[in-house]
N, C-alpha and C positions, 0 to 999 in steps of 0.2 A: 716415536715413530718414526719408522723408516723405511724404504723402498723395500719390495720384496725383491730377495735376490734366490739364486740355484741353492744355497748352504740352507735357502727355509723351506724348502719344498717338502721335507719329511713331515718337519713339524704342524703345517700346513693342510697338509693332505691327512694327517690324524683327525685335525679340526674340522676338514671337510667331510669325513668320512663319518664322524657324530653326529653331523647335521643330516645323513642320507636316509630317507625313508624307506620303508620295505620295498622291495624289488627295483631298486637302483643299484646298477652294479658296483661292486667294492672299487673303491681307490688302492688298488693296490701298488706296491712299490715297482712294480714291470709299466705301471703306467709313465709314459715319457713326460716331462718335462714340459713341451709343448702343449699335451692333451692337457695338462693339470691347468696350464695359464689360459687353454680354452675355455676350459671349465669355470674358471673364474671370471672367464670376458676380458681377458687382456687384449685382444686382437687389436684394438685402437684404443686402448684405454691406458690407466695405471693403476697399480696395485701396493700398497702399503701394507707392514705390518706393525702391531704392538708390541713391545718387547718390555718385559719387566727390568729391574735393577740386575739381577742376575743373570740376565740375556735367553728367559723364557719366552718363545713366543706365547702372546696371550692371546691375538686372533689378527685378521687379515680383512682387509677390505678393499674392493675394486671399483673405481669409478671412472666417468668419463664425459666429456661434452659431446652432444650431437652437431654434426655439421649443419644437418638440415634446418634445424630449426633453434638452434645454441641454447636448447634446455639440459639441464645435467643430467646424469643416470648414475645412479648407486647400482650397479650390478650385482654383486654379491657381497655379505660380511658373514664371517664365521667368527665363532669363539666361544667360550664357557657360557652355554644359555642360562645357569642359575647365576650368574654373575651379569647383570643388567648394566651395570654401571662402565662394562667393559665396551658393550655394543654400543651403550650412548656414547663413550668416546672416540670409537670408529665412527661412527656417524658424523658428532659433531666436526670431527678435523675433517672428514670428505666434504662436507658442505662449507666449510672455511675453504678447502681448496676450490670448489666449484663454484665460491662467489655469489654474488646477489643474481639469481635465477631460479627458475623452477626447475625441480628435482623430482626425480621419478625413479623410485625407489623397488627393485624385484621384477622389473616390470618385461624382461626379456628373458628370453630360457637360454641356458648356455649348452656345452658338450657332457655336462654333468647334472643337468636339471632342468624340468621346467621353469616357465615364468611364473611367479608368486610365491610369497614367501609362506611355508608351511604353518600356520600359526597357533594351531594345537602343539607342535611339539617344539616350536621355537618363541615361546612365551616371553623369553627376556627380551629378544630381540625386536617384536610385536611393541612391548612396551615401551623399550627405547624409542622406536620409531614416531610412535605418540607422544613421547615427553619431546621431541625434535621438532614436533609441529606438524608431523606428516599426518594425512589422513587416508584409511584404509579402503580399497573396495575389493568386496568377495567376488571372484572372477571364477574359478574353478573346482570344482571336488577331482583330488585324487584319489583313483582306485586304483587296487591289486588284488591278482587271484594266484594262488600255488596252483600249479596243475600237475604237483607230483605225485596227485592220488587218481587222477582223473584217468577214466578208462577210454581209451579213444572208441567213438564210434563214428566211425568215417559215414558220410554220405554222399551217394554215387553221384550227387548234382552239383558237388560240390567241387571245384578246383582250384589249387594252389599254386601258382606260377610264381618263379622269382624275377625282383627287379633288378635294374642293373647294377643298383646299389648295395643288395645281399638282403634286402629286404621281400617282402611277400605281397603278394596281389591275390584276394580270395574273391572267386567269383561264385553266385548262388544261382542256378538255373532252373527254369522248369525242364519239365521230360523233351518239350519239343527242341529246348537248346536253348531258350530265349532265356536274357540275362535278368533276373529280377533284383540283385544285389551285390553290392560289394565291399570290400573291406582293404585297407592297406595297414601291413605290418611293418614294424621296423627292423635293419636288420638285428639279430642276435648278438649281444653282449653276455659272456658269460651265463647262458641259458636262461636270460631273460630278453623281451621285446617289449616294444609298446607300440598298443593299438593306436593308428593315429586316428582314424576314421571309418565309420561305416557308413553304407546309404543304401537305400531299398527304395523301390520304384515308388510311386506315389499310391498305386493301387495294391503292393504289398508289403505296405509299412506295419499291417500285423504280424509278417513274418518275422519279427526283428531276434524273437527269442531263437529262431533257427539259426538265422543267419550268424549271432553270437555262438551258438553251441558248435555251429561248424569251425570256426576262427580256432574255438579254444580245443576240439577235439582232433582237428589236423594241428596244430601246432603238441599240442600234447604228445602225440605219435612223432613228430620229430624231433622229441627230447628236450622242449624248451619247458623250463619249470616255473618261471614268473611272468605274468603278463601286467604291464600297467596300462592305465589310459587317464587322460584327462577329460571332464566332463561339464560343460558351462553350468555356474551355480544356478538353484533356482530362482526363479524370476516369477514375480506375480502378474507381470503382462505374458509370458511365456511357459505355461503350464506344461508346456512337452519336456520343459527340461528337467523337470522333477520327475516326470515319466521316463527319459532316459536314465536317470539316475535308478529307479526303481528296477527298469527291463536288466540292467547291468547286474545290480544284488539280485535278482531271481536267477541270472546265471552263473550267479558265485562268485560274483567281485565285492570288495568290501570299501567301503568308503576310510581311505586312512586320516585325511586330513584337508583341511580346507587353504585352499593357494588364493592370498590376498596382494593386490597391487598397491603400490601407497604411491602418494603425489605431494609435494610441499611446496608452496605456493610462498614469493620472496614478501 
């Protein structure tokens, strides 16, 4: 194990790229080093790489200690998924560095990915976390929608305005101009956006399908090809979470993976 350096960025970029889900922008060679480091969560933490005897980068792990509560954070980990032992080595090393404290894993979003480990696509890392004493919590569903073949059908009472950060805000109005719903969309990256949230007036929640349709058709009309979103995992105490997933699936989204966060107590 040794600290991540600029010479490692190409090999680490390939490891990160292999772990991306559908709809997440590619980590191309044009991505600057500071963006790659931000994606690994290195703003106030550390990153180390696992290197073979021949000098091949086999994995990378980033971690830090939170100043507020003195807990540890395993931010990102990337390695060959079919070799659980690699992930286990990286996790054990991070735990040794973090010392005897509670450690949270994949609990923070980064510049490259939302919070949570995609457990279906990364079974090796999931098993390695569990073998190292972590317990997982099902937090989110990651959904993806391709807009390439969606025919624009603009709605006269939907307004799309640009935010200061380059993203969009969509407002759904009644014919008298009353706003009844809105949605926030991230700034596009390589034809991909994140549907960050949608909200409807309490007496207009039955119009959720219209709000989603207007989001998608307005985005397709502006050349967007992929939309992703994260929804809270279904909860027995909150049946509307399941309803929200069904609503998005009816609009054409596909549930790609479950995002779990992990905690390990000393």
